[in-house]
N, C-alpha and C positions, 0 to 999 in steps of 0.2 A: 757458179747458180744452182738455187734450190733444186729440187729432183724429185719432191713431192709434195704437194699440194691441194689445199679442198677448197672450192670454192661455190657460192651460194648463186641463184638464180630467181631474181625473185619478178615475177612479170604475170597477168593475168591471161595473156594469149600462150594459147599453148606451141601456134607456129615461131613465136619468137622464142622461147625457150629452146625449141630445136635449131631455130637460126644460132642464138649465140651459144649453145652448148656444142653446135659442130665447131663453130669457129676457135672457139676454146680447147676443143680437145686437138686440132690439126694445129696449132700454135704449139699447143705442148707436145703433142706428139714429135714435130721437127725439132723441137729441143730437147727432146729427151727426159720431159718432166713427164711423172706419174702425175693424173690429176683423178681427183673426185668430185664428182657436182650433184650439188643436192638442189631441189628445185621448191619452189614456194609459190603459191599462188594467188597470195593477198599478204597486205601491211600486217594484218594479223598472225598468218600462219607462221610469220617471218619474226616477230615480236616473241610468239611464244615459245618458240625453239630455243634450245639450248647448245645446238650445234656450235661448236668449235671450226669456226673459219678463217680461212687464209684471206679472201677475199670477197666478197659482196658486188653483182652485177644487178643493179635496183632502177626498175623501171620508176619514171614518174608519175604516169597514169594508172593507177594502180583503183580496185573497185569502191573497196573499203574507208580507204585513207590516202592519200596522195602520197607520194614518195619522198617528196620534200619532209611531210610530216613525219614520214618513216624515219627518215632520216634522221630528222632532229632527235626524236626520242633515242636512236642507237648512240647518237653524240654525246648525248645525256648521262646514258650509261657508260660511257665511256669504254664502248667495244675497241679492241685490239685492231680490229682488219680496217683494210681500206675498202670503200667503197667508190665504185664507177657509177654513175647516173646515167640512164639510158631515156631520151623522150625525143620526140617530134617537135616539141615546142621549145626553140630557140630562146623565148624571152624566160623562160626558166633557168637559164644559164648562170645567173648572178645570183639567184636564189639558191641553185645546189651549192655553192662554193662559200655562202655563208653558213653551211652547215658543215662544211669540210672532207666537200666530198673530192675526191682523190682524182677522179678525170669527168670531162661528161663527154658521154660518145652520142651523136645525132642517130635517129631512127628514121628512114629505115636502116639498119646499122651495115656499113659497107666494112668489108674485110681489111682493107688496109689501116682507116681507124681505129679498128678493135684493137686488132695487133699490137700498133704503138700502144695503147692503152694499156694490155695484158703483158706488155713487155715490159713498161716502168713499171705496174705492179709487183710483177716477179723481182727486177732488179731491187724493189723495197725492202722485201721479201729477205732479200740476203743480206741485210745488214744486222739480220736477227742472228747470222751465223756466228760460231762461237770459237775462240782459238784459248788452246792450253799455254800458258806462261806463268815462269814462277818469280816469286819473291823469296828471295835466299834458298832455302829449301822447300816453301809451302808453293803447292799449286794453285793456281787462279784459275779463273776461263773469264774471257772475256769479248764481249760482241765486236765485230767488226766496227761497227758506228762508233764504239767507245775511244778507237785509235786514232792519235792526231799524226803521229809519224812512227817512224821506225828506222833506226840507226845501225848499221853494222860497225861492230867494234870488236876487233882480233877474230878470234872462230865462232864466237857468238853474235847475237843480235840484241839490242833493248826496244824496247813496246813502249812507248808513250802514250798515255791519256792523260785527261783533263788535269787528275791533280798528282800521279804516279808513273812510274817508270817500272817497268818487267824485264825479266831477262827469258830468253828463248835462246833455245841451240837451233833452231833453223836459219837457215842463209838467208842473206836477202833475196836472191833468184828463188828462193821456195818461196817466202812469203808475197813477192810477187807475182808469181805462180796463181797461190793463193787466193789473194785478194781481188774485188771487182774492180778491174780495170779502167773501168767508166770513172770511178772514182778516188782511185787513187794512182798517184804517177812516181815513177823513178828520177828525181830532180837530179840526182848524182848518184856517182856509184857508192856512196855511203848513207844516202836518204832516198827513203818513200813517203810521200807525203798524201794525206787525207785531202782532198781538194774542198770539202766542206769545212775547214777548219781554218783557212787561208783569208789571213786579215787584209796583207799588204803585197803583194808581188814587185819586187824592187830588182836591178839589174842583175844581181850576183846571189840575192838571197832572198827567202819569204820569211814575213813574220807571220807568224799562227797567233791566233785568237786567245791563246793561253801566254801569250809572250814570249814561246819559244821561237830561235832563228833556225832555217834549215836552209843549206845552201844549193844553188842550181849552178849547175857545169856549163860552160859556153857551148858544149857542142849537143847539150839538151837543151837547150833555150828557148829554141824555137819550136820545137817537138811540143815541149810543156806549154806553152802559151796556146796553142790549138786546141791539145786535149783541156786546158783549163777553159777556154771560151765554148768548146762543146760541153763540159760538165756546166758552166753557168746558167746557159741558156736550155738546157734540157733536165736537168737534174736539180738544181739549186732549189 
């Protein structure tokens, strides 16, 4: 899991800033994450800033322009961070997702719902995590999200992306410890698969979206199916 993040809060209400900041810091403290919070009190403040954020908590009811319009402008700019929309207006739910809002949290903010949204945002940040692999003697850095599957071959492992495969000296067990356990599953003593790229699940193997076939052992089948269903409902 990421260990340092920068989150922006955009809301015209000082009390709302305090509540959301407290919830965010409490969640991060419990999970060993260093956090920096940056405050904005209008859409203009946010849009004029050049801060490098990992995520944004954006209220819909802003004084100068509503959060939907702010979110639309952020989308058009192609900002890399995820936006969690906050609002008392449940009827704004569909509008929020039209501008690719990552999550919608109702106000007044309840901690359980908020923690789930922040947890999902931080887990998405984990996809940016990079690993060192090799092509012959040349070192490459690949993101966790690029990995389709990993196969154990003798004393080393092969890491497969959409179009390439790389060599790694890490064992499959080491990979299993380093990868996000909610998105990757060890389906066989020789394979770890990224559930995002599964096309079809069969009795003894899995077909991936790049056409590759990965084995599923009989003793891991039931637990894999449960892990996949959890992934499919929460993270896809």
